[in-house]
DSSP file (Angstrom, degrees, kcal/mol; ACC not computed):
  #  RESIDUE AA STRUCTURE BP1 BP2  ACC     N-H-->O    O-->H-N    N-H-->O    O-->H-N    TCO  KAPPA ALPHA  PHI   PSI    X-CA   Y-CA   Z-CA
    1    1 A X              0   0    0      0, 0.0     2,-0.5     0, 0.0    26,-0.1   0.000 360.0 360.0 360.0 126.7   44.3   42.5 -148.4
    2    2 A X        -     0   0    0     26,-0.0     2,-0.2    25,-0.0    26,-0.0  -0.906 360.0-153.1-103.4 131.1   45.6   45.8 -149.6
    3    3 A X        -     0   0    0     -2,-0.5     2,-0.4    20,-0.0    22,-0.1  -0.580  17.4-116.0 -94.7 159.8   43.7   47.6 -152.3
    4    4 A X        +     0   0    0     -2,-0.2    19,-2.6    20,-0.1     2,-0.4  -0.812  31.1 170.1-103.9 135.4   45.3   50.1 -154.8
    5    5 A X  E     -A   22   0A   0     -2,-0.4     2,-0.4    17,-0.2    17,-0.2  -0.992  14.8-158.2-135.0 142.7   44.6   53.8 -155.2
    6    6 A X  E     -A   21   0A   0     15,-2.3    15,-2.1    -2,-0.4     2,-0.5  -0.975   1.2-161.5-124.6 137.8   46.5   56.1 -157.3
    7    7 A X  E     -A   20   0A   0     -2,-0.4     2,-0.5    13,-0.2    13,-0.2  -0.974   6.5-175.6-121.2 123.7   46.6   59.9 -156.8
    8    8 A X  E     -A   19   0A   0     11,-2.0    11,-2.9    -2,-0.5     2,-0.4  -0.974  10.6-165.0-117.6 123.9   47.8   62.1 -159.6
    9    9 A X  E     +A   18   0A   0     -2,-0.5     2,-0.3     9,-0.2     9,-0.2  -0.892  14.3 162.6-114.5 138.9   48.0   65.8 -158.8
   10   10 A X  E     -A   17   0A   0      7,-2.3     7,-3.2    -2,-0.4     2,-0.3  -0.980  36.3-111.2-147.8 156.2   48.4   68.8 -161.1
   11   11 A X  E     -A   16   0A   0     -2,-0.3     2,-0.3     5,-0.2     5,-0.2  -0.678  24.2-175.9 -85.5 138.3   47.9   72.6 -160.9
   12   12 A X  E >   -A   15   0A   0      3,-3.1     3,-2.1    -2,-0.3     2,-0.2  -0.779  59.6 -71.5-137.5  87.1   45.0   74.1 -162.9
   13   13 A X  T 3  S-     0   0    0     -2,-0.3    -1,-0.2     1,-0.3    99,-0.0  -0.432 116.2  -8.9  62.3-127.1   45.2   77.9 -162.4
   14   14 A X  T 3  S+     0   0    0     -2,-0.2    31,-2.5    -3,-0.1    32,-0.7   0.619 128.0  73.8 -77.8 -11.7   44.3   78.8 -158.9
   15   15 A X  E <  S-Ab  12  46A   0     -3,-2.1    -3,-3.1    29,-0.2     2,-0.5  -0.660  72.3-133.7-107.4 159.5   43.1   75.3 -158.1
   16   16 A X  E     -Ab  11  47A   0     30,-2.9    32,-3.4    -2,-0.2     2,-0.6  -0.921  19.4-151.7-105.7 129.4   44.9   71.9 -157.4
   17   17 A X  E     -Ab  10  48A   0     -7,-3.2    -7,-2.3    -2,-0.5     2,-0.5  -0.917  11.9-174.5-104.0 121.1   43.4   69.0 -159.2
   18   18 A X  E     -Ab   9  49A   0     30,-3.3    32,-2.8    -2,-0.6     2,-0.7  -0.962   8.5-159.9-114.1 120.3   43.8   65.5 -157.6
   19   19 A X  E     -Ab   8  50A   0    -11,-2.9   -11,-2.0    -2,-0.5     2,-0.4  -0.878   8.5-164.1-102.1 121.2   42.6   62.6 -159.7
   20   20 A X  E     +A    7   0A   0     30,-2.3    33,-0.7    -2,-0.7     2,-0.3  -0.860  10.5 176.7-103.4 137.8   41.9   59.5 -157.6
   21   21 A X  E     +Ab   6  53A   0    -15,-2.1   -15,-2.3    -2,-0.4     2,-0.3  -0.973  44.2  19.8-138.2 155.3   41.5   56.1 -159.2
   22   22 A X  E    S-Ab   5  54A   0     31,-2.1    33,-3.1    -2,-0.3    34,-0.9  -0.744 104.0 -30.4  92.7-139.3   41.0   52.6 -157.9
   23   23 A X  E     - b   0  56A   0    -19,-2.6     2,-0.6    -2,-0.3    34,-0.2  -0.961  45.4-159.6-124.4 134.8   39.7   51.9 -154.4
   24   24 A X  E     + b   0  57A   0     32,-2.8    34,-1.4    -2,-0.4    37,-0.3  -0.944  35.7 135.0-115.5 112.3   40.1   54.1 -151.3
   25   25 A X  S >> S-     0   0    0     -2,-0.6     3,-2.2    32,-0.2     4,-2.0  -0.751  70.6 -66.6-143.8-167.3   39.6   52.2 -148.0
   26   26 A X  T 34 S+     0   0    0      1,-0.3     4,-0.3    -2,-0.2    -2,-0.0   0.672 123.5  63.2 -67.7 -14.9   41.1   51.8 -144.6
   27   27 A X  T 34 S+     0   0    0      1,-0.1    -1,-0.3     2,-0.1     4,-0.1   0.695 124.4  11.3 -80.2 -15.5   44.1   50.1 -146.0
   28   28 A X  T <> S+     0   0    0     -3,-2.2     4,-2.5     2,-0.1     5,-0.2   0.381  92.4 103.0-141.9   3.4   45.2   53.1 -147.9
   29   29 A X  H  X S+     0   0    0     -4,-2.0     4,-2.8     1,-0.2     5,-0.2   0.834  84.0  57.0 -61.4 -34.5   43.2   56.1 -146.8
   30   30 A X  H  > S+     0   0    0     -4,-0.3     4,-2.4     2,-0.2    -1,-0.2   0.949 109.9  44.6 -60.7 -52.5   46.2   57.3 -144.7
   31   31 A X  H  > S+     0   0    0      1,-0.2     4,-2.3     2,-0.2    -2,-0.2   0.948 113.3  49.2 -60.1 -50.3   48.4   57.4 -147.8
   32   32 A X  H  X S+     0   0    0     -4,-2.5     4,-2.7     1,-0.2     5,-0.2   0.914 111.3  50.1 -57.8 -45.1   45.7   59.1 -149.9
   33   33 A X  H  X S+     0   0    0     -4,-2.8     4,-2.9    -5,-0.2     5,-0.2   0.903 110.3  50.6 -62.2 -38.6   45.2   61.7 -147.2
   34   34 A X  H  X S+     0   0    0     -4,-2.4     4,-2.1     2,-0.2    -2,-0.2   0.898 110.9  48.7 -57.2 -44.5   48.9   62.4 -147.0
   35   35 A X  H  X S+     0   0    0     -4,-2.3     4,-0.6     2,-0.2    -2,-0.2   0.892 115.1  43.9 -66.5 -42.7   49.1   62.8 -150.7
   36   36 A X  H >X S+     0   0    0     -4,-2.7     3,-0.9     2,-0.2     4,-0.6   0.934 113.2  49.2 -72.7 -40.7   46.2   65.2 -150.8
   37   37 A X  H >< S+     0   0    0     -4,-2.9     3,-1.1     1,-0.3    -2,-0.2   0.928 112.4  49.0 -61.3 -40.5   47.1   67.3 -147.8
   38   38 A X  H 3< S+     0   0    0     -4,-2.1    -1,-0.3    -5,-0.2    -2,-0.2   0.666 102.3  65.9 -75.5 -10.1   50.7   67.7 -149.2
   39   39 A X  H << S+     0   0    0     -3,-0.9     2,-0.8    -4,-0.6    -1,-0.2   0.645  84.2  80.2 -84.7 -14.6   49.4   68.7 -152.7
   40   40 A X    <<  -     0   0    0     -3,-1.1    -1,-0.1    -4,-0.6     7,-0.1  -0.825  63.8-160.7-106.3 112.9   47.7   72.0 -151.7
   41   41 A X    >   -     0   0    0     -2,-0.8     3,-1.3     1,-0.1   -25,-0.1  -0.312  35.5-104.4 -75.3 166.0   49.9   75.0 -151.3
   42   42 A X  T 3  S+     0   0    0      1,-0.2    -1,-0.1    -2,-0.1    -2,-0.0   0.788 118.3  57.9 -63.5 -28.9   48.8   78.0 -149.3
   43   43 A X  T 3  S+     0   0    0    -28,-0.0    -1,-0.2     2,-0.0     2,-0.2   0.496  82.4 106.6 -83.5  -4.3   48.1   80.1 -152.6
   44   44 A X    <   -     0   0    0     -3,-1.3   -29,-0.2     1,-0.1     3,-0.1  -0.576  57.5-155.8 -76.1 140.1   45.6   77.5 -154.0
   45   45 A X  S    S-     0   0    0    -31,-2.5    33,-1.9     1,-0.2     2,-0.3   0.666  71.1  -1.4 -83.3 -20.1   42.0   78.5 -153.9
   46   46 A X  E     -bc  15  78A   0    -32,-0.7   -30,-2.9    31,-0.2     2,-0.5  -0.993  55.3-128.6-165.8 155.2   40.7   75.0 -153.9
   47   47 A X  E     -bc  16  79A   0     31,-3.0    33,-2.7    -2,-0.3     2,-0.6  -0.974  25.5-162.3-106.4 122.3   41.4   71.3 -154.0
   48   48 A X  E     -bc  17  80A   0    -32,-3.4   -30,-3.3    -2,-0.5     2,-0.7  -0.939   3.0-163.4-104.3 117.5   39.4   69.6 -156.7
   49   49 A X  E     -bc  18  81A   0     31,-3.3    33,-2.4    -2,-0.6     2,-0.7  -0.895   7.2-151.2-111.0 111.7   39.3   65.8 -156.2
   50   50 A X  E     +bc  19  82A   0    -32,-2.8   -30,-2.3    -2,-0.7     3,-0.4  -0.688  19.0 175.1 -83.0 109.1   38.2   63.9 -159.3
   51   51 A X  E >   +     0   0A   0     31,-2.2     3,-1.6    -2,-0.7    -1,-0.1   0.229  46.7 111.7 -97.4  12.4   36.4   60.7 -158.3
   52   52 A X  E 3  S+     0   0A   0      1,-0.3    -1,-0.2    30,-0.1   -31,-0.1   0.811  85.3  36.4 -59.3 -31.3   35.5   59.8 -161.8
   53   53 A X  E 3  S+b   21   0A   0    -33,-0.7   -31,-2.1    -3,-0.4     2,-0.6   0.234  91.1 111.1-106.8  11.1   37.9   56.7 -161.9
   54   54 A X  E <   -b   22   0A   0     -3,-1.6    34,-0.2   -33,-0.3    35,-0.2  -0.756  43.4-176.5 -89.9 126.5   37.4   55.8 -158.3
   55   55 A X  E     +     0   0A   0    -33,-3.1     2,-0.3    -2,-0.6   -32,-0.2   0.782  62.8  12.8 -92.1 -25.3   35.5   52.5 -157.9
   56   56 A X  E     +b   23   0A   0    -34,-0.9   -32,-2.8    33,-0.0     2,-0.3  -0.996  50.9 178.7-157.4 139.2   35.0   52.2 -154.2
   57   57 A X  E     -b   24   0A   0     -2,-0.3   -32,-0.2   -34,-0.2     2,-0.2  -0.984  12.2-165.0-137.9 148.2   35.3   54.2 -151.0
   58   58 A X    >>  -     0   0    0    -34,-1.4     4,-2.4    -2,-0.3     3,-0.5  -0.509  48.2 -73.6-116.5-169.6   34.5   53.1 -147.4
   59   59 A X  H 3> S+     0   0    0      1,-0.2     4,-2.5     2,-0.2     5,-0.2   0.813 129.3  56.8 -59.6 -32.6   34.0   54.9 -144.1
   60   60 A X  H 3> S+     0   0    0      2,-0.2     4,-1.8     1,-0.2    -1,-0.2   0.885 108.6  47.4 -65.0 -38.6   37.8   55.6 -143.8
   61   61 A X  H <> S+     0   0    0     -3,-0.5     4,-2.0   -37,-0.3    -2,-0.2   0.906 111.4  49.9 -69.8 -44.2   37.6   57.4 -147.2
   62   62 A X  H  X S+     0   0    0     -4,-2.4     4,-2.2     2,-0.2    -2,-0.2   0.902 110.5  49.9 -59.1 -42.7   34.5   59.3 -146.2
   63   63 A X  H  X S+     0   0    0     -4,-2.5     4,-2.8     1,-0.2    -1,-0.2   0.892 107.8  55.0 -66.1 -35.9   36.1   60.5 -142.9
   64   64 A X  H  X S+     0   0    0     -4,-1.8     4,-2.6     2,-0.2    -1,-0.2   0.919 107.3  50.1 -55.9 -45.2   39.1   61.5 -144.9
   65   65 A X  H  X S+     0   0    0     -4,-2.0     4,-2.2     2,-0.2    -2,-0.2   0.910 112.6  45.6 -66.1 -44.7   37.0   63.7 -147.2
   66   66 A X  H  X S+     0   0    0     -4,-2.2     4,-2.3     1,-0.2    -1,-0.2   0.939 113.6  48.7 -67.3 -41.8   35.3   65.4 -144.2
   67   67 A X  H  X S+     0   0    0     -4,-2.8     4,-2.1     1,-0.2    -2,-0.2   0.887 112.2  49.4 -62.5 -39.1   38.5   66.0 -142.4
   68   68 A X  H  X S+     0   0    0     -4,-2.6     4,-3.0    -5,-0.2     5,-0.2   0.898 109.8  51.7 -62.9 -41.4   40.1   67.4 -145.6
   69   69 A X  H  X S+     0   0    0     -4,-2.2     4,-2.7     1,-0.2    -2,-0.2   0.944 111.7  47.3 -66.5 -46.0   37.1   69.8 -146.1
   70   70 A X  H  X S+     0   0    0     -4,-2.3     4,-2.2     1,-0.2    -1,-0.2   0.932 112.8  48.1 -58.6 -47.0   37.4   71.0 -142.5
   71   71 A X  H  X S+     0   0    0     -4,-2.1     4,-0.9     1,-0.2    -2,-0.2   0.901 113.9  46.4 -66.3 -43.3   41.2   71.5 -142.8
   72   72 A X  H ><>S+     0   0    0     -4,-3.0     5,-2.3     1,-0.2     3,-0.9   0.936 108.5  56.3 -64.9 -44.6   40.8   73.4 -146.1
   73   73 A X  H ><5S+     0   0    0     -4,-2.7     3,-1.6     1,-0.3    -2,-0.2   0.899 103.0  54.0 -50.8 -46.3   38.0   75.5 -144.7
   74   74 A X  H 3<5S+     0   0    0     -4,-2.2    -1,-0.3     1,-0.3    -2,-0.2   0.815 110.3  48.0 -60.7 -27.7   40.2   76.7 -141.9
   75   75 A X  T <<5S-     0   0    0     -4,-0.9    -1,-0.3    -3,-0.9    -2,-0.2   0.335 120.0-112.1 -87.8   1.9   42.8   77.8 -144.6
   76   76 A X  T < 5S+     0   0    0     -3,-1.6     2,-0.3    -4,-0.3    -3,-0.2   0.904  78.1 125.5  62.4  44.6   40.0   79.6 -146.5
   77   77 A X      < -     0   0    0     -5,-2.3    -1,-0.3    -8,-0.2     2,-0.3  -0.940  54.4-122.7-129.2 157.7   40.2   77.1 -149.3
   78   78 A X  E     -c   46   0A   0    -33,-1.9   -31,-3.0    -2,-0.3     2,-0.5  -0.667   4.8-147.5-101.1 144.7   37.5   74.9 -151.0
   79   79 A X  E     -c   47   0A   0     22,-0.3    24,-1.5    -2,-0.3     2,-0.4  -0.980  20.3-177.6-108.6 127.2   37.1   71.2 -151.4
   80   80 A X  E     -cd  48 103A   0    -33,-2.7   -31,-3.3    -2,-0.5     2,-0.5  -0.976   9.6-156.7-123.0 131.6   35.2   70.3 -154.6
   81   81 A X  E     -cd  49 104A   0     22,-3.5    24,-2.7    -2,-0.4     2,-0.7  -0.917   8.2-146.0-110.7 135.0   34.5   66.7 -155.5
   82   82 A X  E     +cd  50 105A   0    -33,-2.4   -31,-2.2    -2,-0.5     2,-0.5  -0.877  25.7 167.4 -97.0 114.9   33.8   65.5 -159.0
   83   83 A X        -     0   0    0     22,-3.1     3,-0.1    -2,-0.7    24,-0.1  -0.897  26.2-144.3-130.1  95.7   31.2   62.7 -159.0
   84   84 A X    >   -     0   0    0     -2,-0.5     3,-2.0     1,-0.1     6,-0.2  -0.174  33.5 -86.3 -61.0 156.1   29.9   62.0 -162.5
   85   85 A X  T 3  S+     0   0    0      1,-0.3    -1,-0.1    21,-0.2    21,-0.0  -0.388 118.0  23.7 -54.9 135.4   26.3   61.0 -163.0
   86   86 A X  T 3  S+     0   0    0      1,-0.3    -1,-0.3    -3,-0.1    -2,-0.1   0.441  84.7 152.7  83.4   2.7   26.0   57.3 -162.6
   87   87 A X    X   -     0   0    0     -3,-2.0     3,-1.1     1,-0.2     4,-0.5  -0.331  52.8-130.3 -65.1 143.7   29.1   56.9 -160.5
   88   88 A X  T 3  S+     0   0    0      1,-0.2     4,-0.4   -34,-0.2    -1,-0.2   0.673 108.3  58.5 -69.8 -13.6   29.0   53.9 -158.1
   89   89 A X  T 3> S+     0   0    0    -35,-0.2     4,-2.3     1,-0.2    -1,-0.2   0.672  81.0  86.1 -89.7 -15.8   30.0   56.5 -155.3
   90   90 A X  H <> S+     0   0    0     -3,-1.1     4,-2.1     1,-0.2     5,-0.2   0.870  88.6  46.8 -56.9 -44.9   27.1   58.8 -155.7
   91   91 A X  H  > S+     0   0    0     -4,-0.5     4,-2.7     2,-0.2    -1,-0.2   0.938 112.8  49.1 -68.7 -46.2   24.7   57.1 -153.4
   92   92 A X  H  > S+     0   0    0     -4,-0.4     4,-1.8     1,-0.2    -1,-0.2   0.915 112.6  47.8 -55.6 -44.2   27.3   56.6 -150.6
   93   93 A X  H  <>S+     0   0    0     -4,-2.3     5,-1.9     2,-0.2     4,-0.5   0.861 111.7  51.3 -70.8 -33.8   28.3   60.3 -150.8
   94   94 A X  H ><5S+     0   0    0     -4,-2.1     3,-1.2    -5,-0.2    -2,-0.2   0.953 109.8  49.3 -68.6 -46.3   24.5   61.3 -150.8
   95   95 A X  H 3<5S+     0   0    0     -4,-2.7    -2,-0.2     1,-0.3    -1,-0.2   0.856 111.7  48.2 -59.1 -38.4   23.8   59.1 -147.6
   96   96 A X  T 3<5S-     0   0    0     -4,-1.8    -1,-0.3    -5,-0.2    -2,-0.2   0.500 106.0-130.6 -84.6  -6.3   26.8   60.6 -145.8
   97   97 A X  T X 5 +     0   0    0     -3,-1.2     3,-2.0    -4,-0.5     4,-0.2   0.883  45.2 163.4  56.6  44.0   25.7   64.1 -146.7
   98   98 A X  G >>< +     0   0    0     -5,-1.9     4,-2.2     1,-0.3     3,-1.7   0.717  64.2  77.3 -62.5 -17.0   29.3   65.1 -148.0
   99   99 A X  G 34 S+     0   0    0     -6,-0.4    -1,-0.3     1,-0.3     5,-0.1   0.716  82.0  66.6 -63.2 -20.7   27.6   68.0 -149.8
  100  100 A X  G <4 S+     0   0    0     -3,-2.0    -1,-0.3     1,-0.2    -2,-0.2   0.712 116.0  25.1 -73.8 -16.6   27.5   69.7 -146.4
  101  101 A X  T <4 S+     0   0    0     -3,-1.7     2,-0.3     1,-0.3   -22,-0.3   0.627 128.3  31.6-117.2 -23.8   31.3   69.9 -146.3
  102  102 A X  S  < S-     0   0    0     -4,-2.2    -1,-0.3   -24,-0.1     2,-0.2  -0.999  78.6-111.6-141.8 139.3   32.3   69.8 -150.0
  103  103 A X  E     -d   80   0A   0    -24,-1.5   -22,-3.5    -2,-0.3     2,-0.4  -0.534  31.9-142.3 -67.4 134.2   30.7   71.1 -153.3
  104  104 A X  E     -d   81   0A   0     -2,-0.2     2,-0.3   -24,-0.2   -22,-0.2  -0.864  19.7-178.0 -97.9 134.1   29.7   68.3 -155.6
  105  105 A X  E     -d   82   0A   0    -24,-2.7   -22,-3.1    -2,-0.4     3,-0.0  -0.968  25.8-152.4-128.8 144.2   30.1   68.6 -159.3
  106  106 A X  S    S+     0   0    0     -2,-0.3     2,-0.3   -24,-0.2   -21,-0.2   0.753  85.4  43.7 -86.0 -20.6   29.2   66.1 -162.1
  107  107 A X  S  > S-     0   0    0      1,-0.1     4,-1.7   -23,-0.1     5,-0.1  -0.904  73.2-133.8-128.6 154.8   31.9   67.4 -164.4
  108  108 A X  H  > S+     0   0    0     -2,-0.3     4,-2.6     2,-0.2     5,-0.3   0.897 109.9  55.2 -69.3 -42.6   35.6   68.3 -164.0
  109  109 A X  H  > S+     0   0    0      1,-0.2     4,-1.8     2,-0.2    -1,-0.2   0.871 105.7  52.0 -60.8 -35.5   35.0   71.5 -166.0
  110  110 A X  H  > S+     0   0    0      2,-0.2     4,-0.6     1,-0.2    -1,-0.2   0.948 110.8  47.0 -64.8 -47.9   32.2   72.5 -163.6
  111  111 A X  H >< S+     0   0    0     -4,-1.7     3,-0.9     1,-0.2    -2,-0.2   0.914 114.5  46.3 -58.1 -47.0   34.5   72.1 -160.6
  112  112 A X  H >< S+     0   0    0     -4,-2.6     3,-0.8     1,-0.2    -1,-0.2   0.771 106.2  60.0 -75.3 -25.3   37.3   74.0 -162.2
  113  113 A X  H 3< S+     0   0    0     -4,-1.8    -1,-0.2    -5,-0.3    -2,-0.2   0.580  79.7  88.9 -77.8  -8.9   35.1   76.8 -163.3
  114  114 A X  T <<        0   0    0     -3,-0.9    -1,-0.2    -4,-0.6    -2,-0.1   0.471 360.0 360.0 -69.0  -1.7   34.0   77.6 -159.8
  115  115 A X    <         0   0    0     -3,-0.8    -1,-0.3    -4,-0.0    -2,-0.1   0.409 360.0 360.0 -79.4 360.0   36.9   80.0 -159.2
């Protein structure tokens, strides 16, 4: 079974915003990763990944986020995740300690204002 995930990318000043919707799992994590990696030019200060409309992530998606954070850090760029209060992803991201690799924000405005 293939799940669907949509990635919409736009530039917001010095940062790149990627809005993820749907489900990110082992069936599409490679596609999502390719889209996210390709979206960040060298002159961007950060990649902001908005998970507000993401319903589900599995271990492949978590691994992707950690890998992306390491890659961006080597390029002196930040990974920021938008996880609204009450998000079904909040507990999974807390357990996996993603905050050790990427800044977590409850609102998009907060994540974009970090520059």
